C-alpha positions as CSV (number, residue, x, y, z in Angstrom):
1,M,4.8,-8.2,-11.9
2,A,3.3,-6.8,-15.1
3,V,5.1,-6.5,-18.5
4,R,3.8,-4.6,-21.4
5,T,3.8,-6.6,-24.6
6,D,2.2,-6.0,-28.0
7,G,-0.2,-3.3,-26.7
8,G,-1.3,-5.4,-23.7
9,W,-0.1,-6.6,-20.4
10,Q,1.1,-9.9,-19.1
11,L,0.9,-10.6,-15.4
12,S,2.9,-13.1,-13.4
13,P,1.3,-13.8,-10.0
14,L,4.2,-16.1,-8.9
15,Q,6.8,-13.5,-9.7
16,T,4.8,-10.9,-7.8
17,L,4.5,-13.2,-4.8
18,Y,8.2,-13.9,-4.9
19,R,9.2,-10.2,-5.0
20,A,6.8,-9.4,-2.2
21,L,8.2,-12.2,0.0
22,A,11.8,-11.3,-0.8
23,R,11.2,-7.7,0.2
24,G,9.4,-8.7,3.4
25,V,12.1,-11.2,4.5
26,D,14.8,-8.6,3.9
27,G,13.0,-6.0,5.8
28,Y,12.2,-8.4,8.7
29,A,15.9,-9.4,8.9
30,D,17.1,-5.8,8.9
31,A,14.6,-4.9,11.6
32,A,15.5,-7.9,13.7
33,Q,19.2,-7.0,13.6
34,D,18.4,-3.5,14.7
35,G,16.4,-4.8,17.6
36,D,13.2,-3.2,16.4
37,L,11.3,-6.6,16.7
38,A,12.2,-7.2,20.3
39,E,8.7,-6.2,21.5
40,L,7.1,-8.9,19.2
41,W,8.8,-11.7,21.3
42,R,7.7,-10.4,24.7
43,T,4.9,-12.3,26.5
44,P,2.6,-10.4,28.8
């Protein structure tokens, strides 16, 4: 996350990581409910 302040930018690595993880977990959960992840759990 970057926020513009006083002609510059402030970066928050922890907030960026949090947002990326939140999006990934939500997407994974949605795909798992739809059955799109079934092939990940198969063993050859």
